C-alpha positions as CSV (number, residue, x, y, z in Angstrom):
1,X,-44.7,20.2,84.3
2,X,-43.8,17.7,87.7
3,X,-40.5,17.5,88.7
4,X,-40.5,13.8,87.5
5,X,-41.8,14.9,84.0
6,X,-39.0,17.2,84.0
7,X,-36.5,14.7,84.4
8,X,-37.9,12.8,81.7
9,X,-37.3,16.2,79.8
10,X,-33.6,16.1,81.0
11,X,-32.8,12.9,80.5
12,X,-34.3,13.1,76.6
13,X,-32.5,16.5,76.0
14,X,-29.1,14.5,77.0
15,X,-29.3,11.6,74.7
16,X,-30.4,14.1,71.6
17,X,-27.2,15.9,72.4
18,X,-24.9,13.1,72.3
19,X,-27.0,11.7,69.2
20,X,-25.7,14.8,68.0
21,X,-22.0,14.9,68.8
22,X,-21.8,11.4,67.9
23,X,-23.0,12.6,64.8
24,X,-20.3,15.7,64.2
25,X,-17.6,14.1,65.6
26,X,-18.0,11.0,63.0
27,X,-18.7,13.0,59.7
28,X,-15.0,14.9,60.6
29,X,-13.6,11.6,60.7
30,X,-15.0,9.9,57.8
31,X,-14.9,13.1,55.4
32,X,-12.2,11.6,53.0
33,X,-14.3,9.1,51.5
34,X,-16.1,9.7,48.6
35,X,-19.1,8.2,46.5
36,X,-21.5,7.7,43.5
37,X,-25.2,7.9,44.7
38,X,-27.8,7.9,41.6
39,X,-31.1,7.3,41.8
40,X,-31.5,9.6,38.9
41,X,-28.9,10.1,36.0
42,X,-28.9,13.5,35.9
43,X,-26.2,16.5,34.9
44,X,-26.1,20.1,36.1
45,X,-23.2,22.6,34.7
46,X,-21.3,19.0,33.2
47,X,-21.6,17.3,37.0
48,X,-23.1,13.9,37.9
49,X,-25.7,14.5,41.1
50,X,-24.6,12.8,43.1
51,X,-21.1,13.4,44.0
52,X,-20.7,13.2,47.7
53,X,-18.4,12.4,50.5
54,X,-20.2,10.0,53.0
55,X,-19.3,12.7,55.6
56,X,-22.3,14.4,54.5
57,X,-24.5,11.2,54.9
58,X,-24.3,11.6,59.2
59,X,-24.3,15.5,59.2
60,X,-28.2,16.5,58.3
61,X,-28.4,14.3,61.0
62,X,-27.3,17.8,63.5
63,X,-29.9,20.3,61.8
64,X,-32.4,17.8,62.3
65,X,-31.7,17.8,66.0
66,X,-30.9,21.2,66.6
67,X,-34.3,22.0,65.1
68,X,-36.3,19.7,67.3
69,X,-34.0,21.2,70.2
70,X,-35.1,24.3,69.1
71,X,-38.5,23.7,68.8
72,X,-39.5,21.9,72.5
73,X,-36.2,22.9,74.5
74,X,-35.7,26.9,72.9
75,X,-32.9,28.8,71.6
76,X,-30.9,28.6,74.0
77,X,-30.4,24.8,74.9
78,X,-30.1,24.3,71.0
79,X,-27.4,26.7,71.1
80,X,-25.8,24.9,74.5
81,X,-25.8,22.1,72.3
82,X,-24.1,23.5,69.0
83,X,-21.0,24.4,71.1
84,X,-20.6,21.8,72.8
85,X,-20.4,19.6,69.4
86,X,-17.4,22.2,68.4
87,X,-15.8,21.6,72.0
88,X,-16.3,17.6,71.0
89,X,-14.9,18.1,67.1
90,X,-12.0,20.3,69.0
91,X,-11.2,17.5,71.8
92,X,-11.1,14.7,69.3
93,X,-8.6,16.6,67.1
94,X,-6.5,16.7,69.5
95,X,-6.5,12.4,70.5
96,X,-6.8,12.0,66.7
97,X,-2.9,14.2,66.8
98,X,-1.8,12.1,69.8
99,X,-2.8,8.8,68.1
100,X,-0.9,10.2,64.9
101,X,2.3,11.5,66.9
102,X,2.8,7.9,68.7
103,X,5.0,5.3,65.9
104,X,3.3,2.2,65.1
105,X,4.7,-1.1,66.1
106,X,6.9,-2.2,63.3
107,X,4.3,-5.8,63.2
108,X,1.1,-3.4,63.9
109,X,-1.6,-4.3,62.2
110,X,-1.6,-0.2,60.6
111,X,1.3,1.3,60.0
112,X,2.0,5.0,60.8
113,X,1.6,6.1,56.5
114,X,-1.9,4.3,56.9
115,X,-2.9,5.9,59.4
116,X,-1.7,9.4,58.7
117,X,-3.3,9.0,55.5
118,X,-6.9,8.6,56.6
119,X,-6.2,10.4,59.7
120,X,-3.8,13.2,58.9
121,X,-6.0,15.7,57.4
122,X,-8.6,15.2,60.2
123,X,-6.8,18.9,61.1
124,X,-8.0,20.8,58.2
125,X,-11.3,18.8,57.7
126,X,-12.0,19.5,61.7
127,X,-11.0,23.1,61.4
128,X,-12.9,23.8,58.3
129,X,-15.7,21.8,59.0
130,X,-16.0,23.6,62.4
131,X,-15.7,27.5,60.9
132,X,-18.5,26.9,58.0
133,X,-20.1,24.7,60.9
134,X,-20.3,27.5,63.8
135,X,-21.5,30.1,61.3
136,X,-24.4,27.7,59.7
137,X,-25.7,25.8,62.8
138,X,-26.1,29.4,64.2
139,X,-27.7,30.5,61.2
140,X,-29.7,28.2,61.0
141,X,-31.8,28.4,65.2
142,X,-31.5,32.3,64.2
143,X,-33.7,31.4,60.7
144,X,-35.9,28.9,63.0
145,X,-36.7,30.9,65.8
146,X,-37.5,34.1,63.0
147,X,-39.9,31.9,61.6
148,X,-41.0,30.3,64.9
149,X,-42.6,33.8,65.4
150,X,-43.5,34.8,63.0
151,X,-45.8,32.4,62.2
152,X,-46.5,31.9,66.1
153,X,-45.5,28.2,66.4
154,X,-47.5,27.1,63.5
155,X,-46.1,26.1,60.3
156,X,-43.6,23.5,61.7
157,X,-42.5,22.4,57.5
158,X,-42.1,26.3,57.1
159,X,-39.5,26.9,59.9
160,X,-37.2,23.4,59.5
161,X,-36.6,23.8,55.5
162,X,-36.0,27.6,55.3
163,X,-33.6,27.1,58.2
164,X,-31.7,24.3,56.6
165,X,-31.2,25.0,53.4
166,X,-30.3,28.3,53.8
167,X,-28.1,27.5,56.3
168,X,-26.8,23.9,54.4
169,X,-25.9,26.2,51.6
170,X,-23.3,28.4,53.7
171,X,-22.3,25.1,55.5
172,X,-21.2,23.4,52.3
173,X,-19.6,26.5,50.3
174,X,-17.9,27.1,53.5
175,X,-16.5,23.7,54.1
176,X,-15.9,23.4,50.1
177,X,-14.0,26.5,50.0
178,X,-11.7,25.8,52.8
179,X,-10.9,22.2,52.0
180,X,-10.5,23.5,48.4
181,X,-7.9,26.3,50.0
182,X,-5.5,23.9,52.0
183,X,-5.3,21.6,49.4
184,X,-7.3,19.1,50.9
185,X,-9.7,18.7,47.4
186,X,-9.1,20.3,43.9
187,X,-10.3,23.1,42.5
188,X,-11.5,21.8,39.9
189,X,-13.8,19.6,41.8
190,X,-15.3,22.6,43.9
191,X,-18.4,23.3,41.8
192,X,-19.7,19.6,41.1
193,X,-19.2,19.2,44.9
194,X,-21.0,22.3,46.2
195,X,-24.2,21.8,43.8
196,X,-24.5,18.0,44.8
197,X,-23.5,18.9,48.7
198,X,-26.3,21.4,48.2
199,X,-28.8,19.5,46.5
200,X,-28.5,16.6,48.7
201,X,-28.8,18.2,51.8
202,X,-32.6,19.9,51.0
203,X,-33.8,16.4,49.9
204,X,-33.0,15.1,52.8
205,X,-34.1,18.2,54.6
206,X,-37.8,17.6,52.6
207,X,-37.4,14.1,53.7
208,X,-36.9,14.6,57.7
209,X,-39.6,17.1,57.8
210,X,-42.2,14.2,58.4
211,X,-39.9,13.1,61.5
212,X,-39.7,16.0,63.1
213,X,-43.4,16.6,63.1
214,X,-43.3,13.1,64.9
215,X,-40.6,13.8,67.1
216,X,-42.7,17.3,68.0
217,X,-46.0,15.6,68.1
218,X,-44.1,12.8,70.6
219,X,-42.7,15.2,73.1
220,X,-46.3,18.0,73.0
221,X,-48.2,14.0,74.2
222,X,-45.6,13.2,76.1
223,X,-44.9,16.1,78.4
224,X,-48.5,17.8,77.7
225,X,-47.2,20.7,75.7
226,X,-49.2,23.4,73.6
227,X,-48.5,24.9,70.3
228,X,-45.1,27.4,70.7
229,X,-44.8,26.1,74.3
230,X,-41.7,25.3,75.5
231,X,-39.6,23.2,78.3
232,X,-37.9,24.7,80.6
233,X,-35.2,22.5,81.7
234,X,-34.0,22.3,85.5
């Protein structure tokens, strides 16, 4: 690969990392709002699908990006992005702490109580999310590369979906368990949110598979990569 293409690949990796970190941090900040998405009126074990947090909306993007980076840049680069995402989330938490600690003016459009109600639980959310996320993302990368080695770089849909399904269940279960343990979410909602959250992520994994194929196709064509070949960055 020419130096020009390596620099181009480096910049693309940077933008993918930025998109990944943004999706992760935002999902931790907006998680307290819940909504009911009902393309079909279905109930499983008495719970309606899909009752989910808005924080789940950007989260599947992170798994799509790590799968794309794993496929094109390799396991180490995918792990680097995960670690950077964890650092960014904890750093954003420090900023929220500082902003929450500063007293609001009497004429401030947002008073102390409103700000604390919206962002005050972020510390617990970030802790719960990061604990679960750390396990889920590294498991996703491990499973992805296991299937990649087993299939010799073929059957992209197989490793994309299998790695995501398993890791997303771990992530959903762990986050809800910790949030319920800290009293952020009522235990009565645990089972319904677990089922809705996991099935929603499974559905998204199906939907994002064509986008992963498209991304891999563009990378291979742009950088003239063979099947199972990875880019070795500078």
